[in-house]
Kinemage of the C-alpha trace (Angstrom):
@kinemage 1
@onewidth
@group {chain A} dominant
@subgroup {mainchain}
@vectorlist {calphas} color= white
{ca met a 1} P 134.281 17.856 154.805
{ca leu a 2} L 135.779 18.594 151.343
{ca gly a 3} L 133.253 17.234 149.644
{ca thr a 4} L 130.863 19.407 151.218
{ca thr a 5} L 132.298 22.617 150.313
{ca val a 6} L 133.513 21.699 146.759
{ca ser a 7} L 131.216 21.661 143.756
{ca arg a 8} L 132.377 19.180 141.161
{ca pro a 9} L 131.750 22.207 138.317
{ca ala a 10} L 133.663 24.060 140.378
{ca ala a 11} L 136.285 21.030 140.464
{ca ser a 12} L 136.304 20.723 137.075
{ca arg a 13} L 135.740 24.398 135.850
{ca arg a 14} L 138.506 25.780 133.353
{ca leu a 15} L 139.276 29.477 133.535
{ca thr a 16} L 139.829 31.358 130.234
{ca leu a 17} L 140.647 34.853 129.293
{ca leu a 18} L 137.337 34.868 127.323
{ca asp a 19} L 135.325 33.861 130.412
{ca ser a 20} L 137.698 36.487 132.733
{ca leu a 21} L 136.358 38.831 129.726
{ca val a 22} L 132.552 37.981 130.003
{ca ala a 23} L 132.403 38.173 133.707
{ca gly a 24} L 134.974 40.676 134.329
{ca phe a 25} L 135.417 43.037 131.324
{ca ser a 26} L 131.537 42.177 130.106
{ca pro a 27} L 130.246 46.352 130.688
{ca leu a 28} L 133.237 46.380 128.319
{ca ile a 29} L 133.095 44.070 125.471
{ca ile a 30} L 129.389 45.469 125.027
{ca thr a 31} L 130.052 48.542 124.687
{ca phe a 32} L 132.471 47.399 121.865
{ca leu a 33} L 130.066 45.309 119.999
{ca val a 34} L 127.513 48.413 119.853
{ca ala a 35} L 130.557 50.804 118.717
{ca val a 36} L 131.319 47.899 116.470
{ca leu a 37} L 127.781 48.032 115.150
{ca ala a 38} L 126.903 51.334 115.094
{ca glu a 39} L 129.893 52.100 112.987
{ca thr a 40} L 128.572 49.192 110.579
{ca leu a 41} L 125.194 50.683 110.593
{ca leu a 42} L 125.469 54.123 110.338
{ca leu a 43} L 129.323 54.802 108.579
{ca arg a 44} L 129.316 51.449 105.998
{ca ile a 45} L 125.615 51.353 105.703
{ca val a 46} L 123.449 54.674 105.709
{ca val a 47} L 125.751 57.148 105.031
{ca arg a 48} L 127.064 54.771 101.619
{ca val a 49} L 123.536 54.088 100.647
{ca gly a 50} L 122.497 57.756 101.063
{ca val a 51} L 123.545 58.423 97.114
{ca his a 52} L 120.640 56.805 96.159
{ca val a 53} L 118.277 58.627 98.110
{ca pro a 54} L 116.732 62.264 97.060
{ca lys a 55} L 118.399 65.247 97.566
{ca his a 56} L 116.009 66.856 99.788
{ca ser a 57} L 116.960 69.023 102.917
{ca val a 58} L 115.710 67.104 105.961
{ca phe a 59} L 117.634 63.336 104.125
{ca thr a 60} L 121.173 65.813 103.833
{ca gly a 61} L 120.520 66.371 107.518
{ca leu a 62} L 119.847 62.967 108.665
{ca phe a 63} L 122.687 61.598 106.578
{ca glu a 64} L 124.801 64.552 108.238
{ca ser a 65} L 124.172 62.877 111.475
{ca ala a 66} L 124.222 59.352 109.870
{ca ser a 67} L 127.721 60.518 109.156
{ca thr a 68} L 128.771 62.222 112.186
{ca leu a 69} L 127.982 59.455 114.539
{ca gly a 70} L 129.160 56.633 112.623
{ca ser a 71} L 132.929 58.284 112.837
{ca leu a 72} L 132.363 59.164 116.790
{ca ala a 73} L 131.641 54.889 117.079
{ca phe a 74} L 134.604 54.071 114.751
{ca asn a 75} L 136.961 56.147 116.137
{ca phe a 76} L 135.214 54.848 119.868
{ca ala a 77} L 135.814 50.683 118.177
{ca ser a 78} L 138.957 51.667 117.233
{ca val a 79} L 140.727 52.826 120.746
{ca leu a 80} L 138.302 49.762 122.164
{ca ala a 81} L 140.024 47.284 119.604
{ca leu a 82} L 142.891 48.557 120.352
{ca val a 83} L 142.733 48.112 124.137
{ca leu a 84} L 141.131 44.481 123.629
{ca leu a 85} L 143.838 43.636 121.030
{ca thr a 86} L 146.322 44.524 123.801
{ca ile a 87} L 144.336 42.424 126.616
{ca val a 88} L 144.132 39.426 124.717
{ca leu a 89} L 147.587 38.795 123.289
{ca thr a 90} L 149.075 39.431 126.606
{ca phe a 91} L 146.943 36.779 128.137
{ca ala a 92} L 148.217 34.331 124.990
{ca ile a 93} L 151.515 35.102 125.441
{ca ala a 94} L 151.034 34.293 129.115
{ca asn a 95} L 149.642 31.110 128.561
{ca lys a 96} L 151.451 28.202 129.816
{ca arg a 97} L 150.200 25.907 126.636
{ca ser a 98} L 151.579 28.221 124.171
{ca arg a 99} L 154.561 28.595 125.885
{ca ala a 100} L 156.857 27.888 123.318
{ca phe a 101} L 154.797 30.591 120.848
{ca ser a 102} L 154.998 33.074 123.299
{ca pro a 103} L 158.234 34.466 122.106
{ca leu a 104} L 157.180 34.332 118.760
{ca ile a 105} L 153.846 36.301 119.948
{ca ala a 106} L 155.404 38.849 121.595
{ca val a 107} L 157.701 40.042 119.084
{ca leu a 108} L 154.801 40.051 115.826
{ca ser a 109} L 152.977 41.976 118.606
{ca val a 110} L 155.380 44.821 119.117
{ca ala a 111} L 156.063 44.928 115.446
{ca leu a 112} L 152.300 45.156 115.161
{ca phe a 113} L 151.652 47.664 117.138
{ca leu a 114} L 154.928 49.785 115.824
{ca gly a 115} L 153.515 49.503 112.666
{ca leu a 116} L 150.043 50.549 113.441
{ca phe a 117} L 151.855 53.887 115.523
{ca leu a 118} L 154.067 54.662 112.751
{ca thr a 119} L 150.751 54.136 110.065
{ca leu a 120} L 149.369 56.805 112.209
{ca val a 121} L 152.029 59.579 112.660
{ca thr a 122} L 154.063 58.961 109.048
{ca asn a 123} L 151.418 57.867 106.937
{ca thr a 124} L 154.674 55.752 104.959
{ca pro a 125} L 154.406 52.487 103.025
{ca glu a 126} L 157.175 51.342 105.169
{ca ala a 127} L 155.077 51.653 108.083
{ca asp a 128} L 152.003 49.856 106.413
{ca ala a 129} L 154.537 47.070 104.828
{ca leu a 130} L 155.595 46.406 108.497
{ca phe a 131} L 151.822 46.738 109.660
{ca gly a 132} L 150.931 44.351 107.459
{ca val a 133} L 153.335 41.999 107.346
{ca ser a 134} L 153.395 41.647 111.239
{ca ala a 135} L 149.327 41.139 111.355
{ca ala a 136} L 149.591 38.466 108.818
{ca leu a 137} L 151.984 36.607 110.164
{ca leu a 138} L 150.306 36.628 113.330
{ca ala a 139} L 147.451 35.319 112.071
{ca val a 140} L 149.315 32.574 110.875
{ca thr a 141} L 150.949 32.036 114.019
{ca ile a 142} L 147.044 32.335 116.290
{ca leu a 143} L 146.014 29.575 114.041
{ca ile a 144} L 149.703 27.018 114.005
{ca val a 145} L 149.226 27.505 118.150
{ca ala a 146} L 145.579 26.364 118.251
{ca ile a 147} L 145.587 23.392 116.217
{ca arg a 148} L 148.864 22.558 118.004
{ca thr a 149} L 147.893 23.350 121.603
{ca ser a 150} L 144.235 23.871 121.366
{ca his a 151} L 143.043 20.815 120.742
{ca val a 152} L 140.566 21.722 118.213
{ca thr a 153} L 138.543 19.958 116.269
{ca pro a 154} L 139.403 19.139 112.612
{ca ala a 155} L 135.814 21.066 111.705
{ca val a 156} L 137.224 24.296 113.968
{ca gly a 157} L 141.093 23.778 112.721
{ca leu a 158} L 139.442 23.840 108.862
{ca ala a 159} L 137.294 26.746 109.083
{ca leu a 160} L 139.809 29.033 110.969
{ca gly a 161} L 142.392 28.255 108.077
{ca leu a 162} L 140.222 28.725 105.591
{ca met a 163} L 139.175 32.580 107.392
{ca val a 164} L 143.597 32.817 107.664
{ca ala a 165} L 143.842 31.573 104.323
{ca ala a 166} L 141.099 34.166 103.129
{ca tyr a 167} L 143.125 36.976 104.491
{ca leu a 168} L 146.808 36.143 103.918
{ca ser a 169} L 145.184 36.177 99.865
{ca tyr a 170} L 143.622 39.507 100.195
{ca glu a 171} L 147.108 40.862 102.764
{ca tyr a 172} L 149.222 39.512 99.867
{ca tyr a 173} L 147.337 41.512 97.254
{ca thr a 174} L 147.614 44.854 99.566
{ca leu a 175} L 151.152 44.447 100.812
{ca ser a 176} L 151.837 43.360 96.645
{ca tyr a 177} L 151.334 46.967 96.078
{ca val a 178} L 152.804 48.390 98.865
{ca phe a 179} L 156.247 46.747 98.572
{ca tyr a 180} L 156.104 47.711 94.301
{ca arg a 181} L 155.367 51.727 96.165
{ca ile a 182} L 158.590 51.355 98.289
{ca leu a 183} L 160.656 49.616 95.304
{ca asp a 184} L 159.403 52.388 93.122
{ca tyr a 185} L 158.074 49.737 90.558
{ca thr a 186} L 155.339 50.784 88.367
{ca thr a 187} L 154.172 47.489 86.886
{ca ile a 188} L 151.166 45.549 88.763
{ca pro a 189} L 152.033 42.876 91.214
{ca pro a 190} L 152.033 39.509 89.618
{ca leu a 191} L 148.833 36.856 89.988
{ca ser a 192} L 148.191 40.032 92.702
{ca leu a 193} L 144.315 40.084 90.945
{ca asp a 194} L 143.837 35.899 90.911
{ca ala a 195} L 145.054 36.265 95.235
{ca leu a 196} L 142.778 38.980 95.375
{ca arg a 197} L 139.786 36.640 94.201
{ca leu a 198} L 141.015 33.412 95.266
{ca gly a 199} L 140.699 35.024 99.006
{ca glu a 200} L 136.886 36.247 98.411
{ca ala a 201} L 136.177 32.111 97.169
{ca leu a 202} L 138.204 31.103 99.970
{ca ala a 203} L 135.861 33.361 102.395
{ca met a 204} L 132.690 32.048 101.229
{ca val a 205} L 133.384 28.487 101.641
{ca ala a 206} L 134.837 29.492 104.991
{ca ala a 207} L 131.712 30.175 105.741
{ca gly a 208} L 130.505 27.236 104.949
{ca thr a 209} L 132.734 25.662 107.780
{ca val a 210} L 132.316 27.879 109.963
{ca phe a 211} L 128.521 26.439 109.680
{ca leu a 212} L 129.830 22.850 110.503
{ca ala a 213} L 132.299 23.534 112.944
{ca trp a 214} L 130.213 25.407 115.249
{ca gly a 215} L 126.170 26.415 113.988
{ca leu a 216} L 125.270 22.504 113.320
{ca pro a 217} L 125.825 21.394 116.496
{ca arg a 218} L 123.798 23.786 118.262
{ca trp a 219} L 120.985 23.455 115.062
{ca gly a 220} L 118.186 23.517 117.730
{ca thr a 221} L 119.490 26.290 119.738
{ca ile a 222} L 118.681 29.176 116.882
{ca gly a 223} L 114.853 29.313 117.492
{ca arg a 224} L 112.451 30.505 115.594
{ca ala a 225} L 113.282 34.300 116.432
{ca gly a 226} L 116.789 33.632 115.416
{ca ala a 227} L 115.968 32.366 111.794
{ca ala a 228} L 113.599 34.669 111.742
{ca thr a 229} L 115.631 37.225 111.619
{ca val a 230} L 118.071 36.089 109.105
{ca ala a 231} L 115.358 35.372 106.980
{ca val a 232} L 114.732 38.899 107.176
{ca val a 233} L 118.219 40.297 106.500
{ca leu a 234} L 118.527 37.876 103.594
{ca leu a 235} L 115.132 38.877 102.186
{ca ala a 236} L 115.876 42.664 102.229
{ca leu a 237} L 119.297 41.881 100.571
{ca thr a 238} L 117.789 39.346 97.790
{ca val a 239} L 115.275 43.085 96.994
{ca ala a 240} L 118.446 45.439 97.607
{ca gly a 241} L 120.230 42.696 94.764
{ca leu a 242} L 117.512 42.595 92.014
{ca ser a 243} L 117.216 46.552 92.071
{ca pro a 244} L 118.697 48.046 88.883
{ca val a 245} L 120.538 50.635 90.764
{ca ser a 246} L 124.251 49.414 92.396
{ca thr a 247} L 123.084 49.469 96.203
{ca met a 248} L 123.561 45.966 96.349
{ca ala a 249} L 127.676 45.987 95.114
{ca ile a 250} L 127.998 48.892 97.880
{ca leu a 251} L 126.373 47.371 101.058
{ca ala a 252} L 128.713 44.742 100.275
{ca leu a 253} L 132.011 46.050 99.295
{ca trp a 254} L 131.516 48.234 102.816
{ca thr a 255} L 130.029 45.929 105.034
{ca thr a 256} L 131.937 43.037 104.344
{ca gly a 257} L 134.192 43.726 101.281
{ca val a 258} L 133.103 41.523 99.181
{ca ser a 259} L 133.200 42.309 95.192
{ca leu a 260} L 130.381 39.883 93.675
{ca phe a 261} L 132.469 38.831 91.521
{ca leu a 262} L 130.824 35.331 92.238
{ca pro a 263} L 127.060 34.496 91.723
{ca phe a 264} L 125.065 36.469 93.643
{ca pro a 265} L 123.311 33.232 95.169
{ca ile a 266} L 126.206 32.116 96.594
{ca tyr a 267} L 126.910 35.336 98.648
{ca leu a 268} L 123.398 34.906 100.273
{ca leu a 269} L 124.075 31.091 101.651
{ca ala a 270} L 127.426 32.190 102.638
{ca leu a 271} L 125.800 35.311 104.624
{ca ala a 272} L 122.702 33.251 105.603
{ca leu a 273} L 125.544 30.006 107.218
{ca phe a 274} L 127.877 32.532 108.901
{ca leu a 275} L 124.616 34.517 110.504
{ca leu a 276} L 123.025 31.461 111.603
{ca thr a 277} L 126.110 30.125 113.483
{ca ile a 278} L 126.064 33.664 115.102
{ca val a 279} L 122.977 33.443 116.254
{ca ala a 280} L 123.225 29.855 117.552
{ca cys a 281} L 126.861 30.475 119.456
{ca phe a 282} L 125.209 33.850 121.081
{ca arg a 283} L 121.593 32.375 122.568
{ca asp a 284} L 124.142 29.282 123.885
{ca arg a 285} L 126.237 30.335 126.729
{ca asp a 286} L 128.950 28.572 126.512
{ca thr a 287} L 129.972 29.368 123.404
{ca tyr a 288} L 130.125 33.247 123.959
{ca trp a 289} L 132.713 34.200 122.882
{ca ile a 290} L 132.785 32.208 119.859
{ca ala a 291} L 129.824 34.641 118.597
{ca val a 292} L 131.619 37.453 119.289
{ca gly a 293} L 134.612 36.264 117.221
{ca leu a 294} L 132.847 35.418 114.126
{ca leu a 295} L 130.757 38.342 114.776
{ca leu a 296} L 134.398 40.832 114.419
{ca val a 297} L 135.885 38.522 111.772
{ca leu a 298} L 131.935 39.286 109.770
{ca leu a 299} L 132.447 42.885 110.824
{ca ala a 300} L 136.028 43.054 109.569
{ca gly a 301} L 135.300 42.366 105.889
{ca tyr a 302} L 137.449 40.138 103.558
{ca met a 303} L 138.980 43.770 101.980
{ca ala a 304} L 140.519 44.911 105.116
{ca glu a 305} L 141.184 48.472 103.916
{ca ser a 306} L 141.742 50.015 107.501
{ca thr a 307} L 144.383 48.769 110.199
{ca tyr a 308} L 141.169 49.003 112.649
{ca gln a 309} L 139.610 46.726 110.014
{ca his a 310} L 142.667 44.380 110.540
{ca leu a 311} L 142.328 44.535 114.162
{ca leu a 312} L 138.929 43.184 114.051
{ca phe a 313} L 139.663 40.362 112.553
{ca leu a 314} L 142.528 39.320 114.908
{ca leu a 315} L 140.446 40.343 117.780
{ca gly a 316} L 138.349 37.867 116.028
{ca ile a 317} L 140.262 34.723 115.492
{ca leu a 318} L 142.179 35.002 118.940
{ca phe a 319} L 138.526 34.551 120.160
{ca leu a 320} L 137.869 31.573 118.360
{ca ser a 321} L 141.268 30.164 118.481
{ca gly a 322} L 141.062 29.450 122.319
{ca ile a 323} L 144.328 29.869 123.022
{ca ala a 324} L 143.899 32.171 125.491
{ca gln a 325} L 142.132 28.992 127.726
{ca gln a 326} L 144.032 28.520 130.656
{ca glu a 327} L 144.862 24.886 132.328
{ca asp a 328} L 143.462 23.550 135.108
{ca leu a 329} L 144.179 25.754 138.539
{ca arg a 330} L 144.720 22.376 140.032
{ca ser a 331} L 146.500 18.932 139.132
{ca pro a 332} L 144.658 16.360 137.891
{ca lys a 333} L 145.272 14.492 141.057
{ca arg a 334} L 143.841 16.891 143.329
{ca ala a 335} L 140.638 17.445 141.353
{ca gln a 336} L 140.170 13.748 141.518
{ca val a 337} L 140.429 13.717 144.873
{ca ile a 338} L 138.034 16.345 145.033
{ca asn a 339} L 135.232 14.665 143.385
{ca ser a 340} L 136.164 11.292 144.995
{ca ala a 341} L 135.397 13.400 147.949
{ca glu a 342} L 131.899 14.527 146.752
{ca pro a 343} L 128.881 12.620 148.248
{ca arg a 344} L 127.328 10.519 145.515
């Protein structure tokens, strides 16, 4: 009787927050991704490249429209990012597998949202410091919890570790100046530029480990259309990089937050590996949330200059870490009974 009512997939299914978001809040996630992509395209790319376009009345009107729509998309995406981050952190705190870290995640979450509120209201360096330190510690905590409780593979752990390390390098650069402002120091913080460049190099290495962790195992799912799309993007960037004007530098700084101090082919290779991995994960239904996480990390950029970009990065790392995954609803014994009762 039991075998006729419960199937094997239902018995072995693991319910996760991310699966719930895709199933129950799919319109919200899709709307969020559309808003993020819209602000990236309109506000970070079209408007910034507009300085190289002839100042004609038609073009001026188009760029003003792009700026307005991009700003609306930015504000909308910021609100959705805050809502989604609150949901994901709540489930992460309630997760039984990370119970030992739940108080720490809760404290850091409260500090993060308090710092964000104070930053928007007061715009003081103290508020920036609270937000920045909380975000950095939360990223480290997510990494530790993922490695200790989510049974991630070494490749996934390395990819997450390098992404967080790059983020911390940039955080050291920005927070060192913030604390110097608080202390009224006028000198340059030690190793600030070195940390900035180290983080950018780590971000390039992280792209390779991302491909090894998630892209290479799903190489066959990329398909010709996915590969062709990535090739077109790389070709356009290559042509822009050969341009005598600073278009490529503007695009790189405002889209992915890199300064291009390394040889340009390294950035092309890193972006290619990242994009191929995102395409492969999007085409694999079981790794939809990984694709979302990678896309958010990419669009957050290395130099996260706004609080919105920090929220994108934290959301991306949370999606990638798997710490919101919940335990089986059934005990192993009950699952065994259900499986054994099925007809062969």
